[in-house]
C-alpha positions in Angstrom: 5.1 22.6 24.6 1.8 23.4 23.1 -0.4 20.3 22.5 -1.4 20.1 18.8 -4.0 17.4 18.3 -3.8 16.8 14.6 -7.2 15.1 14.1 -8.8 16.5 12.1 -8.6 20.4 12.2 -4.9 20.7 11.3 -5.4 18.4 8.4 -8.1 20.7 6.9 -5.6 23.5 7.1 -3.0 21.5 5.2 -5.0 19.6 2.6 -8.5 21.0 2.3 -11.7 19.1 2.5 -11.7 15.5 3.7 -14.1 12.7 2.6 -17.1 12.4 4.9 -16.2 9.1 6.5 -16.7 8.0 10.0 -13.8 6.8 12.1 -13.5 3.1 11.8 -15.8 2.7 8.8 -13.5 0.0 7.5 -12.8 -1.7 10.8 -14.0 -5.1 9.7 -11.7 -5.1 6.8 -8.5 -4.2 8.7 -5.6 -6.4 9.5 -4.3 -7.0 13.0 -2.5 -4.1 14.7 -0.3 -3.8 17.8 1.9 -1.1 19.3 3.9 -3.7 21.2 6.6 -3.4 18.5 7.0 -1.4 15.4 3.9 -1.9 13.2 5.1 -3.4 10.0 3.7 -5.0 6.8 5.1 -6.5 3.6 4.9 -5.5 0.0 7.0 -7.2 -2.7 7.6 -10.4 -4.6 10.3 -12.7 -5.7 10.6 -14.1 -9.2 10.3 -17.8 -8.1 8.7 -19.7 -5.3 9.0 -18.4 -1.7 11.1 -20.8 0.4 9.7 -22.3 3.6 11.7 -19.8 5.6 10.3 -16.8 3.6 6.8 -18.1 3.9 7.3 -18.3 7.7 8.4 -14.6 7.7 5.4 -13.6 5.5 3.1 -15.2 7.9 4.4 -13.0 10.7 3.1 -9.9 9.0 -0.5 -8.8 9.6 -0.9 -7.8 5.9 1.1 -9.0 2.9 0.8 -7.5 -0.6 2.1 -9.6 -3.5 3.5 -7.6 -6.4 2.9 -8.1 -10.1 6.0 -10.2 -10.8 5.5 -12.9 -8.2 6.3 -16.3 -9.7 7.5 -14.9 -13.1 10.4 -17.4 -13.3 8.9 -20.3 -11.2 7.2 -22.1 -14.1 3.7 -21.5 -12.7 2.9 -19.1 -15.5 2.3 -20.7 -18.9 3.4 -21.2 -21.6 6.7 -19.7 -20.5 8.2 -17.6 -17.6 7.9 -13.9 -17.9 10.8 -11.6 -18.5 9.1 -8.3 -18.8 5.9 -6.4 -19.0 5.0 -7.6 -22.4 4.8 -11.1 -21.1 1.8 -13.1 -22.6 2.0 -16.1 -20.1 -0.9 -16.6 -17.8 -2.2 -16.3 -15.1 -0.8 -14.1 -12.3 -4.1 -14.3 -10.4 -3.5 -18.0 -9.9 -0.1 -17.4 -8.5 -1.5 -14.9 -6.0 -4.1 -17.5 -4.9 -1.5 -20.2 -4.5 0.9 -18.1 -2.5 -1.9 -16.7 -0.4 -3.0 -20.2 0.5 0.5 -21.0 1.6 0.7 -18.0 3.9 -2.8 -18.6 5.4 -1.9 -22.2 6.1 0.7 -20.8 8.5 -1.3 -17.9 9.8 -4.9 -17.6 8.8 -5.1 -14.1 10.2 -2.6 -12.6 7.8 -4.4 -10.6 5.2 -3.2 -11.2 1.6 -3.5 -8.4 -1.0 -3.0 -9.0 -4.7 -1.5 -6.3 -7.0 -4.0 -5.5 -9.7 -3.4 -2.4 -11.8 -6.6 -0.3 -12.2 -5.9 1.4 -15.5 -4.4 -1.1 -17.8 -4.9 -4.9 -18.2 -1.5 -6.4 -17.9 -1.0 -9.2 -20.3 0.1 -12.0 -17.9 -3.1 -11.5 -15.9 -6.2 -13.4 -17.0 -8.2 -10.2 -16.8 -5.7 -8.4 -19.0 -5.6 -11.1 -21.6 -9.4 -10.9 -22.0 -9.6 -7.1 -22.0 -8.3 -6.7 -25.5 -10.9 -9.2 -26.8 -13.8 -7.2 -25.2 -14.3 -3.9 -27.1 -17.3 -3.2 -24.9 -15.0 -3.1 -21.9 -11.8 -1.4 -23.1 -11.1 2.2 -24.0 -11.7 2.8 -27.7 -11.8 6.5 -28.1 -13.6 9.5 -26.5 -16.5 9.6 -28.9 -16.9 5.8 -29.3 -18.2 4.9 -25.8 -21.4 3.3 -27.3 -19.6 1.6 -30.2 -18.9 -1.9 -28.9 -17.3 -2.9 -32.2 -14.6 -0.3 -32.3 -11.1 -1.7 -31.7 -9.4 -1.2 -28.3 -6.8 1.5 -28.0 -3.5 -0.1 -27.0 -1.2 1.3 -24.3 1.7 2.8 -26.3 4.7 0.6 -26.5 3.0 -2.4 -25.0 0.5 -5.2 -25.6 -1.8 -3.8 -22.9 -5.3 -2.2 -23.1 -7.1 0.3 -20.9 -10.1 -0.4 -18.8 -13.0 1.9 -19.7 -15.0 2.5 -16.5 -17.6 4.6 -18.3 -18.9 1.3 -19.7 -20.5 -1.3 -17.3 -18.5 -4.0 -19.0 -15.3 -2.0 -18.4 -16.0 -1.6 -14.6 -16.9 -5.3 -14.4 -13.7 -6.4 -16.2 -11.7 -4.9 -13.4 -13.9 -5.5 -10.4 -14.8 -9.1 -11.3 -11.1 -9.9 -11.6 -10.5 -8.8 -8.1 -13.6 -10.5 -6.7 -12.6 -13.8 -8.3 -9.4 -13.8 -6.4 -11.0 -12.9 -3.1 -13.7 -15.5 -3.6 -11.1 -18.2 -3.1 -10.4 -17.3 0.5 -6.7 -17.1 -0.2 -6.7 -13.4 -1.2 -8.5 -10.7 0.9 -8.1 -7.5 -1.2 -6.4 -5.9 -4.1 -3.6 -3.4 -4.5 -5.2 -0.8 -6.8 -2.2 0.7 -8.5 -2.9 4.0 -10.3 -6.2 4.3 -8.4 -6.2 8.1 -8.6 -4.8 8.3 -12.1 -6.3 8.3 -15.6 -3.9 6.8 -18.2 -6.2 6.4 -21.2 -5.8 9.4 -23.6 -9.0 11.0 -22.7 -7.8 14.6 -22.7 -9.9 17.0 -20.6 -13.5 17.9 -20.1 -16.6 15.7 -20.1 -15.1 12.4 -21.2 -12.4 12.5 -18.5 -14.8 13.7 -15.8 -17.2 10.9 -16.6 -14.3 8.4 -16.5 -13.1 9.7 -13.1 -16.5 9.5 -11.6 -17.3 6.1 -13.0 -13.9 4.7 -11.8 -14.4 6.1 -8.3 -17.8 4.6 -8.0 -16.7 1.2 -9.3 -13.8 1.1 -6.8 -15.9 2.2 -3.9 -18.5 -0.5 -4.7 -15.7 -3.1 -5.0 -14.4 -2.2 -1.6 -17.7 -3.1 -0.1 -17.7 -6.5 -1.8 -14.3 -7.8 -0.8 -13.4 -9.0 2.7 -10.2 -7.0 3.1 -8.8 -3.6 2.1 -8.3 -2.2 -1.3 -5.0 -0.3 -1.1 -4.9 2.9 -3.2 -1.4 3.0 -4.7 0.9 4.6 -4.4 1.4 8.3 -3.9 -0.3 8.5 -0.5 -3.5 10.2 -1.8 -6.9 9.3 -0.4 -9.5 7.6 -2.6 -13.0 8.1 -1.1 -14.5 4.7 -0.4 -11.3 2.7 -0.2 -10.0 1.3 3.0 -6.2 1.9 2.6 -3.5 3.9 0.8 0.2 3.5 0.3 3.0 5.9 -0.1 5.8 4.3 -2.0 8.7 6.7 -1.1 8.7 7.5 2.6 12.2 8.9 3.1 14.0 12.2 3.9 15.9 11.5 0.7 12.8 12.6 -1.2 11.3 16.1 -1.4 8.0 16.7 0.4 8.9 14.6 3.5 6.7 16.7 5.8 3.8 16.5 3.3 4.2 12.7 3.3 4.0 12.7 7.1 0.8 14.8 6.9 -0.7 12.4 4.3 0.0 9.5 6.8 -1.6 11.5 9.6 -4.7 12.5 7.5 -5.4 8.9 6.4 -5.1 7.5 9.9 -7.3 10.2 11.3 -10.1 9.2 8.9 -10.0 5.5 9.7 -7.9 4.4 6.7 -5.1 2.0 6.7 -1.8 3.7 5.7 1.4 2.0 4.4 4.6 4.0 4.4 7.2 2.4 2.1 10.6 3.1 3.5 14.0 1.4 3.6 16.2 2.1 6.7 14.1 0.3 9.3 14.5 -2.9 7.4 18.0 -2.8 6.0 20.0 -0.6 8.3 21.2 -2.4 11.4 22.8 0.7 13.0 20.0 2.2 15.1 22.1 5.2 16.0 22.7 6.2 12.4 21.0 9.5 11.3 19.3 7.6 8.4 17.7 5.1 10.7 16.6 7.7 13.3 15.2 10.0 10.7 12.9 7.3 9.3 12.0 5.8 12.7 11.0 9.2 14.1 9.4 10.4 10.9 7.2 7.3 10.7 6.1 7.1 14.3 5.6 10.8 14.9 2.1 10.8 13.4 1.4 7.0 13.1 -2.0 5.9 14.4 -3.8 2.6 14.5 -3.5 0.7 11.2 -0.5 2.7 10.1 2.3 0.3 8.9 5.9 0.7 7.8 6.8 -1.4 4.8 9.9 -1.9 2.8 11.4 -4.2 0.2 12.0 -4.2 -3.5 8.9 -4.4 -5.7 10.3 -7.5 -7.5 13.0 -10.0 -7.1 13.4 -10.0 -3.3 12.5 -12.0 -0.2 11.0 -10.7 3.0 13.3 -9.7 5.9 12.7 -9.5 9.6 15.4 -7.4 11.3 15.9 -7.4 15.0 14.5 -3.9 15.1 11.1 -5.3 14.3 11.0 -7.1 17.7 12.2 -4.2 19.8 9.7 -3.1 22.5 7.7 0.1 21.7 4.4 0.4 23.5 1.4 2.5 22.7 1.9 6.2 22.2 1.4 8.2 25.4 -0.4 10.8 23.2 -0.4 12.5 19.9 2.6 14.5 18.7 3.3 17.9 20.3 5.4 20.8 19.0 7.2 23.8 20.1 5.4 27.2 19.7 6.6 27.6 16.2 5.5 24.1 15.0 9.2 23.4 14.2 10.3 20.6 16.6 7.9 17.8 17.2 7.9 15.3 20.0 6.1 12.1 21.0 6.5 9.4 23.7 5.7 5.7 23.9 4.8 3.4 26.8 8.2 1.7 26.7 9.8 5.0 27.6 11.1 5.5 24.0 10.8 9.2 22.9 11.2 10.6 19.4 11.8 14.1 18.0 11.5 15.5 14.5 12.7 18.8 13.1 10.4 19.9 10.3 12.8 22.3 8.6 15.9 20.1 8.6 13.9 16.9 8.2 15.9 15.1 10.9 14.8 12.8 13.6 16.2 11.7 16.9 15.4 8.8 19.1 15.9 8.2 22.8 15.4 4.5 23.6 13.4 3.6 26.7 14.7 1.0 29.3 13.1 -2.0 27.6 14.4 -1.1 24.2 17.9 -0.5 25.6 17.8 -3.9 27.3 16.7 -5.5 24.0 19.5 -3.8 22.1 22.1 -5.0 24.6 20.7 -8.6 24.6 20.7 -8.8 20.8 24.0 -7.0 20.2 22.4 -4.4 18.0 24.4 -1.3 17.0 23.0 1.7 18.8 
């Protein structure tokens, strides 16, 4: 097999110019990482309070992202529980801090990340409730940037308003909200949903270009000011200056599987944290099933340090810790190699486990090493 070292030359061929960042630029903001077992993280929320058992599971993950609906029905939000995105209770930031403190009381090294949409102020967030009262911070029309008295433009069909990063007060409305959470010590970073998008109706041309540039600068500056990663959500695209990205649909059931694998590889090669949101590795106990082996091989083929597999519903679910999470893996024996056509890829791990992935058919195969086979036998896992 011809050795194809994918960092970074092949990435340039696939995806064009990369940000000029040195490897490990965000090392101090990264969570713990180990190849001993499958590298995993958590992203999700339930609607109430996490049980003691769920908190114990959360504390096992190196990084936990709490979604926008955490605690909606628990009574922590006032004056009433939320039942949808037009909720006017308050304040989700306080829920994040409370849950983060509970997790860190069990494991101080777990990094806690709080969901915080970057384009619109959601109404059950303290930052969102104040945004509509601050014309100097919200979007109020392309030609009204300097008119602080113009009314905010509302997100259609909602009670939300847009942050306007072209105004110093607009950038501050978002970045101060994230910093206030991280200043508590219970939250380390923010999940920047929509970080590469523009949702305000700016059209094209100079107003949009100015918005994009100002938003990128604000987020890059924020990353330097918080102790943990800002996670760019959630299409797998890189945001210059941010420490992490997430891909929310990592599955052969979706088109563009190979491109998703390349996005994971590109991010890791540049020192970013990458989260691949899958399903089978958490909820499929049959390790020999094609669905499990496709996702296992697809994830690990190009995973590097600070690449994590995540799964779980965005809202209304508790964390899981299947036996597969504890199965021995070991560090990669090298980067992925391919046949001469770049069709079938292979990678090995210190435990003796080997994986293959066919690029055209989007199918994976796993051959378990001795320690993994022993673990499977001892724990009566299907294989």
